[in-house]
C-alpha positions as CSV (number, residue, x, y, z in Angstrom):
1,M,0.0,0.0,0.0
2,P,1.6,3.3,-1.1
3,A,2.3,5.9,1.6
4,S,-0.2,8.8,1.9
5,P,1.1,12.2,0.7
6,S,1.5,13.4,4.3
7,T,3.5,10.3,5.3
8,A,5.7,10.7,2.2
9,R,6.4,14.3,3.0
10,A,7.4,13.4,6.6
11,I,9.7,10.6,5.3
12,N,11.3,13.0,2.8
13,D,11.7,15.7,5.4
14,R,13.4,13.4,7.9
15,L,15.7,12.1,5.1
16,A,16.8,15.6,4.2
17,L,17.3,16.6,7.8
18,R,19.4,13.5,8.5
19,L,21.6,14.3,5.5
20,L,22.1,17.8,6.7
21,Q,22.9,16.5,10.1
22,Q,25.5,14.0,8.9
23,Q,27.1,16.0,6.0
24,G,26.6,19.6,7.0
25,P,25.2,22.4,4.7
26,L,24.0,21.2,1.3
27,T,22.5,22.9,-1.8
28,A,19.1,21.9,-3.2
29,G,20.9,20.2,-6.1
30,Q,23.0,18.2,-3.7
31,L,19.9,17.2,-1.7
32,K,18.2,16.1,-5.0
33,Q,21.3,14.0,-5.9
34,L,21.6,12.4,-2.4
35,T,17.9,11.7,-1.9
36,G,17.0,10.7,-5.4
37,L,13.9,13.0,-5.2
38,S,12.7,15.2,-8.0
39,R,13.6,18.8,-8.2
40,P,10.0,20.0,-7.4
41,T,9.8,17.6,-4.4
42,V,13.1,18.9,-3.0
43,A,12.0,22.5,-3.5
44,D,8.8,21.8,-1.6
45,L,10.6,20.2,1.3
46,V,13.2,23.0,1.5
47,E,10.4,25.5,1.7
48,R,8.5,23.4,4.3
49,L,11.6,22.9,6.5
50,T,12.5,26.6,6.2
51,A,9.0,27.7,7.3
52,A,9.2,25.3,10.2
53,G,12.4,27.0,11.4
54,L,14.5,23.8,11.1
55,I,16.8,24.9,8.2
56,T,18.0,28.2,6.9
57,V,20.4,29.6,4.2
58,V,23.9,29.5,5.7
59,G,25.9,30.5,2.6
60,E,26.5,30.0,-1.0
61,A,28.2,27.3,-3.1
62,G,30.1,27.4,-6.4
63,E,32.3,29.9,-8.1
64,Q,30.9,33.3,-9.0
65,R,29.1,33.1,-12.3
66,R,26.4,34.7,-14.3
67,G,23.3,34.6,-12.1
68,P,23.0,33.8,-8.4
69,N,25.2,31.1,-6.7
70,A,23.5,28.0,-5.3
71,R,22.2,28.5,-1.8
72,L,23.6,26.3,1.0
73,Y,21.0,25.1,3.5
74,G,21.9,24.0,7.0
75,I,20.2,23.1,10.2
76,V,19.2,26.1,12.4
77,A,21.9,25.7,15.0
78,D,20.3,27.9,17.7
79,R,17.0,26.1,17.5
80,A,18.0,24.2,20.6
81,H,20.9,24.2,23.1
82,L,22.3,21.1,24.7
83,A,24.5,20.3,27.7
84,A,26.8,17.4,28.3
85,L,28.2,16.4,31.7
86,D,31.0,14.0,32.6
87,V,30.4,13.2,36.3
88,R,33.6,12.0,38.0
89,T,34.2,10.9,41.6
90,G,35.9,14.2,42.3
91,G,33.9,16.7,40.2
92,V,32.0,17.5,37.0
93,F,33.0,18.6,33.5
94,V,30.3,20.5,31.6
95,L,29.9,21.8,28.1
96,V,27.1,23.5,26.3
97,S,26.6,23.3,22.5
98,D,24.1,24.3,19.8
99,L,21.9,21.8,17.9
100,V,24.7,20.9,15.4
101,G,27.1,20.2,18.2
102,R,29.3,23.3,18.1
103,V,30.7,23.8,21.6
104,L,29.8,27.3,22.9
105,A,31.1,27.1,26.5
106,E,32.9,24.7,28.9
107,A,33.5,24.6,32.6
108,S,34.5,22.2,35.4
109,V,34.1,22.2,39.1
110,P,36.0,20.0,41.7
111,I,33.9,18.5,44.4
112,G,35.7,17.2,47.4
113,G,35.0,13.8,48.9
114,D,33.9,15.4,52.2
115,T,31.3,17.6,50.5
116,G,27.7,16.7,51.5
117,T,25.2,15.6,49.0
118,G,23.2,18.8,49.0
119,P,26.2,21.2,48.6
120,A,27.7,18.9,46.0
121,V,24.6,18.8,43.9
122,E,24.2,22.6,44.2
123,Q,27.8,23.1,43.0
124,A,27.2,20.9,39.9
125,V,23.8,22.4,39.0
126,A,25.1,25.9,39.4
127,T,28.0,25.1,37.1
128,V,25.6,23.9,34.4
129,E,23.4,27.0,34.8
130,R,26.5,29.3,34.6
131,T,27.9,27.5,31.6
132,A,24.5,27.8,29.8
133,K,24.4,31.5,30.5
134,E,27.9,32.0,29.2
135,A,26.9,30.1,26.0
136,G,23.9,32.5,25.5
137,A,21.4,29.7,26.0
138,D,18.1,30.9,27.5
139,R,17.1,27.3,28.1
140,L,18.5,23.9,27.6
141,H,16.6,21.4,25.4
142,T,18.5,18.2,26.3
143,V,21.1,17.3,29.0
144,G,23.2,14.2,28.6
145,I,25.0,12.9,31.7
146,G,27.8,10.3,31.7
147,A,28.5,8.8,35.2
148,P,30.2,5.8,36.6
149,G,28.1,3.0,37.9
150,L,25.1,1.1,36.8
151,V,22.1,2.7,35.0
152,D,18.8,0.9,35.4
153,P,17.6,0.1,31.9
154,A,14.0,0.2,33.1
155,T,14.0,3.6,34.8
156,G,17.1,5.3,33.4
157,D,18.2,6.1,37.0
158,L,21.7,5.7,38.3
159,R,21.7,2.8,40.7
160,D,23.4,2.8,44.1
161,S,27.0,1.6,43.6
162,G,29.5,1.0,46.3
163,G,32.4,3.5,46.5
164,L,30.6,6.2,44.5
165,P,29.5,9.5,46.0
166,A,25.8,9.7,46.9
167,W,25.4,13.1,45.1
168,H,25.8,11.3,41.8
169,R,22.3,9.7,42.2
170,S,20.7,13.0,43.1
171,L,22.1,15.1,40.3
172,A,19.8,14.1,37.4
173,A,16.6,14.8,39.5
174,A,18.0,18.2,40.6
175,L,18.8,19.2,37.0
176,Q,15.4,18.1,35.9
177,E,13.8,20.3,38.6
178,R,16.0,23.4,38.0
179,L,16.2,23.3,34.2
180,S,12.5,23.8,33.4
181,G,11.5,21.8,30.3
182,A,14.9,20.1,29.7
183,R,15.1,16.4,28.9
184,V,17.7,14.9,31.2
185,T,19.2,11.5,30.5
186,V,21.9,9.4,32.3
187,E,24.2,6.8,30.7
188,N,27.1,4.8,32.0
189,E,30.4,6.7,31.2
190,T,32.1,3.8,29.5
191,N,29.1,3.2,27.2
192,L,29.2,6.9,26.2
193,A,32.9,6.6,25.5
194,A,32.3,3.7,23.2
195,L,29.7,5.6,21.3
196,A,32.1,8.5,20.8
197,E,35.0,6.2,19.7
198,Q,32.6,4.6,17.2
199,R,31.4,7.9,15.8
200,E,34.6,10.0,16.0
201,G,37.5,7.9,17.3
202,A,39.4,4.6,17.1
203,A,36.4,2.4,16.2
204,R,34.9,4.4,13.3
205,D,35.2,1.4,10.9
206,R,33.9,-1.2,13.4
207,D,30.3,-2.3,13.9
208,T,31.4,-4.8,16.5
209,F,34.0,-4.0,19.2
210,V,34.7,-3.8,22.9
211,L,36.0,-0.6,24.6
212,L,38.1,-1.5,27.6
213,W,38.1,1.6,29.8
214,L,41.4,2.3,31.7
215,G,41.1,5.3,33.9
216,H,40.5,5.9,37.6
217,G,38.7,2.6,37.4
218,V,38.2,0.0,34.7
219,G,35.1,-1.0,32.7
220,A,34.0,-2.2,29.3
221,A,31.4,-1.3,26.8
222,V,30.1,-3.8,24.2
223,V,29.0,-2.8,20.8
224,L,27.6,-5.7,18.7
225,D,26.4,-5.2,15.1
226,G,26.3,-1.5,15.6
227,T,24.2,-1.7,18.8
228,L,25.3,-0.8,22.3
229,R,24.5,-3.7,24.6
230,R,23.5,-2.8,28.2
231,G,22.4,-6.1,29.7
232,A,19.3,-7.1,31.7
233,S,20.3,-4.9,34.7
234,G,22.5,-2.4,32.9
235,G,25.6,-4.1,34.0
236,T,27.2,-5.3,30.7
237,G,30.9,-4.4,30.9
238,E,31.3,-4.2,34.7
239,I,34.7,-5.9,34.2
240,G,36.2,-4.4,37.3
241,F,34.3,-7.2,39.2
242,L,35.8,-9.9,37.0
243,P,37.7,-12.4,39.2
244,V,41.2,-12.8,37.8
245,P,44.5,-14.5,38.9
246,G,47.1,-12.3,40.6
247,T,44.9,-10.7,43.3
248,T,44.9,-11.5,47.0
249,S,41.1,-11.8,47.3
250,L,37.8,-12.0,45.4
251,P,35.5,-9.1,44.6
252,S,32.2,-8.8,46.4
253,A,28.8,-7.5,45.3
254,G,29.6,-4.1,46.8
255,D,33.3,-3.9,46.2
256,C,35.4,-4.6,43.1
257,D,38.7,-4.9,45.1
258,G,40.1,-8.3,44.3
259,G,38.7,-8.2,40.8
260,F,40.2,-6.9,37.5
261,H,40.1,-3.4,39.0
262,S,42.8,-4.4,41.4
263,L,45.1,-5.2,38.5
264,A,44.4,-2.4,36.0
265,G,42.8,0.5,37.9
266,A,44.8,3.8,38.2
267,A,46.0,2.9,41.8
268,A,47.2,-0.5,40.6
269,I,49.0,1.1,37.6
270,G,50.7,3.5,40.0
271,A,51.8,0.7,42.4
272,L,53.1,-1.4,39.5
273,A,55.1,1.6,38.1
274,A,56.6,2.2,41.6
275,E,57.6,-1.5,41.9
276,C,59.4,-1.1,38.5
277,G,61.3,1.9,39.8
278,L,59.4,4.6,37.8
279,P,58.4,7.9,39.3
280,V,54.7,8.1,40.2
281,P,52.6,11.3,40.7
282,A,50.9,11.9,44.0
283,A,47.4,11.7,42.6
284,M,46.9,8.4,40.9
285,D,43.6,8.9,39.1
286,G,43.0,8.6,35.4
287,P,45.1,11.6,34.4
288,G,47.8,10.4,36.9
289,A,47.9,7.0,35.2
290,A,48.2,8.7,31.8
291,V,51.3,10.7,33.1
292,V,53.0,7.4,34.1
293,L,52.2,5.7,30.8
294,R,53.3,8.6,28.6
295,A,56.6,8.8,30.4
296,A,57.1,5.0,30.2
297,V,56.3,4.9,26.5
298,A,58.6,7.8,25.8
299,E,61.4,6.2,27.8
300,L,61.0,2.9,26.1
301,A,61.1,4.5,22.7
302,G,64.3,6.3,23.6
303,Q,65.9,3.1,24.9
304,Q,65.0,1.1,21.8
305,S,66.4,3.9,19.6
306,G,69.6,4.1,21.6
307,S,70.1,0.4,21.8
308,A,70.2,0.1,18.0
309,A,72.9,2.8,17.6
310,G,76.7,2.1,17.6
311,P,79.3,4.0,19.6
312,A,79.4,6.7,16.9
313,G,75.6,7.0,17.2
314,E,75.0,5.6,13.8
315,P,71.5,3.9,13.6
316,G,71.6,0.2,13.0
317,T,75.1,-0.3,14.3
318,P,75.1,-2.9,17.2
319,R,76.7,-2.2,20.5
320,A,78.9,-4.8,22.2
321,G,76.9,-7.9,23.2
322,E,73.9,-7.0,21.1
323,E,72.7,-8.2,17.7
324,G,71.8,-4.9,16.2
325,A,68.2,-3.6,16.2
326,A,66.9,-7.1,16.9
327,G,68.4,-7.0,20.4
328,A,66.9,-3.6,21.2
329,A,63.5,-4.8,22.3
330,P,64.7,-7.5,24.8
331,L,67.2,-5.0,26.2
332,A,64.5,-2.3,26.6
333,A,62.1,-4.7,28.1
334,A,64.6,-5.5,30.9
335,R,64.7,-1.9,31.9
336,P,62.2,-0.2,34.2
337,A,59.9,1.3,31.6
338,G,59.9,-1.9,29.6
339,R,59.3,-4.1,32.6
340,F,56.4,-1.9,33.6
341,L,54.7,-1.8,30.2
342,H,55.1,-5.6,29.6
343,A,53.8,-6.4,33.1
344,L,50.8,-4.0,32.6
345,A,50.1,-5.6,29.2
346,D,50.0,-9.0,30.9
347,R,47.4,-7.7,33.4
348,I,45.2,-6.0,30.8
349,A,45.3,-9.1,28.6
350,L,43.8,-11.1,31.4
351,G,40.6,-9.0,31.4
352,A,40.5,-8.6,27.7
353,A,41.0,-12.4,27.1
354,S,37.8,-13.1,29.1
355,V,35.8,-10.7,27.0
356,V,37.3,-12.0,23.8
357,A,36.5,-15.6,24.7
358,V,32.8,-14.8,25.3
359,L,32.1,-12.2,22.6
360,D,34.7,-12.6,19.9
361,P,34.5,-8.9,19.0
362,G,37.4,-8.8,16.6
363,C,38.5,-5.5,18.0
364,V,39.3,-4.2,21.5
365,V,39.9,-0.5,22.0
366,L,42.0,0.5,25.0
367,G,40.1,3.6,26.1
368,G,40.2,6.2,28.9
369,E,43.2,8.4,29.8
370,A,45.5,5.4,30.4
371,G,44.5,3.6,27.2
372,Q,45.1,6.7,25.1
373,A,48.5,7.4,26.8
374,G,49.7,3.9,26.3
375,G,49.1,4.4,22.6
376,A,50.2,1.9,19.9
377,V,53.0,0.6,22.2
378,L,50.7,-0.7,24.9
379,A,48.0,-1.8,22.4
380,G,50.6,-3.8,20.5
381,L,51.8,-5.5,23.6
382,V,48.3,-6.5,24.7
383,Q,47.5,-7.7,21.2
384,D,50.6,-10.0,21.2
385,R,49.5,-11.5,24.5
386,L,45.9,-12.0,23.3
387,R,47.2,-13.9,20.2
388,R,49.1,-16.2,22.4
389,M,46.2,-16.7,24.8
390,S,43.3,-17.0,22.4
391,P,42.6,-18.6,19.0
392,L,40.2,-15.8,18.2
393,L,42.0,-13.1,16.1
394,T,41.6,-9.8,17.9
395,E,43.0,-6.4,16.9
396,V,43.8,-4.1,19.8
397,R,43.8,-0.3,19.2
398,A,44.5,2.7,21.4
399,S,41.8,5.3,22.0
400,T,42.1,8.5,20.0
401,L,39.7,10.4,22.4
402,G,40.9,9.2,25.8
403,G,39.2,10.7,28.8
404,A,37.4,13.3,26.6
405,A,35.3,10.5,25.1
406,V,32.8,10.5,27.9
407,L,31.9,14.2,27.4
408,R,31.9,13.7,23.6
409,G,29.6,10.7,24.0
410,A,27.2,12.6,26.3
411,L,27.1,15.4,23.7
412,L,26.5,13.1,20.8
413,T,23.7,11.4,22.7
414,A,22.0,14.6,23.7
415,R,22.3,15.9,20.1
416,D,20.8,12.8,18.6
417,R,17.8,12.8,21.1
418,A,17.1,16.5,20.6
419,Q,17.3,16.2,16.8
420,E,15.1,13.1,16.8
421,E,12.4,15.0,18.7
422,L,12.6,18.2,16.7
423,F,12.9,16.5,13.4
424,A,9.9,14.3,14.1
425,R,7.5,17.1,13.7
426,P,8.8,19.7,11.3
């Protein structure tokens, strides 16, 4: 049964808006080519979407010639303003953007562990309001929040999780109350990071992959056939609770100590680095772990380069007792930075191997601040170990977004939801 004229118009409008969202400003001729619609149909939809306030002329295309240049149409960016939050144990990062995702203002606020729930929530909400004001947003249409812990798939609420501040669970409701009319949604931080890596980062060419988050804590996000999998209780990827060899105890329902977290969390990375004789910053959170890893990777690279040089510094000339460049890697691995990176790769591979054995994702992205800082060196070491531990061929990649992926994922999610609502009724 053919679609009614009104249904056909709605389908065409949504198709044009989706193309403008994905590719940016387009001319009517480009819309005709991309949609396969007739010239009169495209002209009608452009007029209809312009009258609805969803698109507008944003420039001209083509070289100057006789007659007018082709008009470029784009989504009306200030039709709605969005906010994205990355909620951490020690504070909140906030950004406000327009409907096409252009960042207009950013801010952050530290929140101490001894801050009460009420004052902590007030600090976070006030930061959002202040950032929106700086961005020139009279109101926020959609707010996307990324937070650690489990999000109940039935209610969308952040569940009570051991070790996380109580104010996390109160923040969404407070924002909903203070930001009149805004749509506030909460998602697990690792899930948002995976969405960002798939759209803008290391997994852009993958429909199926696992993001292994290496930051203050550890976690995993699972994307299968292009769909993020959350699980029956929202707990897919809570890999910090995974029992692994090498710990002194087992994790419990309320505490992941003794699980994979005890081997690959930021504190564990710092302890391992210290054991190997490397300097460790006082604050071993996600950024602290990244500092340690960047220094180790740089030192290892310098050792391998130097080991392959002769007395005169000529590349490729072996030193006494070495077999040229082939001996550089074993020598570097025996030094502090090499010992640290090889030992850390062994630990990470334990958690990754469990995921690979169950899901066979074909690709694991080492995300978070530590995953990005380890770069291709750490990713390569983990990949080598996985290939020895599992018959399932798995590529390991380093994150290109690092800790910023949570905020990007929150923004992308907020933008998609706002556009879906606005585009549904042009």
